[in-house]
N, C-alpha and C positions, 0 to 999 in steps of 0.2 A: 503493498499499500503506499502510495506516495504521502512526502511529509510537504507542507505548503511551500517551501522551496524549491524541491525537487518537482514539484507543481507548475511552479513560475516559471523552471526549463523547459517545459513541456508544451510548445506552443501551439502543436497540431492538437491538443488535448485542451487547452486554455479555451484555442477558436472554436471548439466542437462543442463546449456548453450552451444550453438552452437555460437565456437567462431569465427566462419567462416562466418556466416550468416550474411548478411547484408539488408538494409530495401528494396532494389529494388531485390533482390535476393527473398524473402520474399512474397513479391509482385507478382513476377512471379511464384514461386513454389505455390502457398494459392491462388494466384484469377483468375491466366491465366492460364487456365483447357486445358491440353492439348500440353501446351508449358512448360513441367516440364523432358523432357527427356533428355537434354544436361548437365544437374549437374554431376558435375564429378565423383564424390563420388557415384553417380548410384540412390542417393535417388530419389523417386516419393513417390508422395502424392495421396495415394489410398483412402483414405476417410476423412470426417470430424472430426475422431478419431485419424489423422496424427496433428503432430504439432513441432513447432519448438519454442525455449526459446533465446533470442538475445538481447545485445544492440543495443539503438540507442540513438543519441544525437539530443536532440527538442532543434532548435535555433529560433522560432519565437520570441519569447519574452523573455526580459532579467528580471531575469537571467537564462542561459541556465542550462537546466537540462538532466541528463542521466536517463533514463527510460531503465527498462530490461521489455522486452514484452514477450506475448505466443501468439503466432500466429495460426492458424487453417484457414481453408478454409472459418468459417462462422464471426470471430472477430477475434479481437485483443486486447488482456486486458494487463493493465499496472499492472505488479504484484511487482516493486518496482520504487523509483523515488529519485534522490539525485542531487544536484547539481555539476554543472560542474566545477571542479577548476577553478579560474582563469587564470590560468600558461597553460592552455591547449584551454582557449578562442580564438583560432587564427584566421586571418582575412577571414577565410570561414563560419566564424560563424556569421558575418556580413550579409550574405546572409540569410534570412528566409529558413529555412527548415529541414528536419530530414535526419541525417547522418549514417554513420557508423562509429564505434571504430575504429581508425585507428594508428599504430605508437608508441609511446611513453605512449600518451593516455591509448590505448590499454595493454600496458605490466604495465602501472602504476597499474590501475584496476585490471587484472589478480596478479599481486604483492597482491594488497590487499585483497584481496580475496582469496588468498591462491591458487590461481589457477592453475591447468596444471600440 
């Protein structure tokens, strides 16, 4: 699994990140077959060779981590894992779960990865 520093040096992977994808949208697209017609960009999953690469925050246990996930209809593979910077551990992280990157955190990570 890649660290943040290793990920910074993997331009191909960074460029393949879907910054709009959320954990909820990924489940809807890849695991709830037949319920994927409404995505605004028109993306439709046609087979298990279709996949998305996206970030999530995992706040099940401290320390909290950011994961880069590659999901298709068969599996979700963790490609990268690094600790969530403390300044972004907002009160919402007190609720255990998996969340999308938003706001300042998303902008910080894009800057760190020289993405966009």
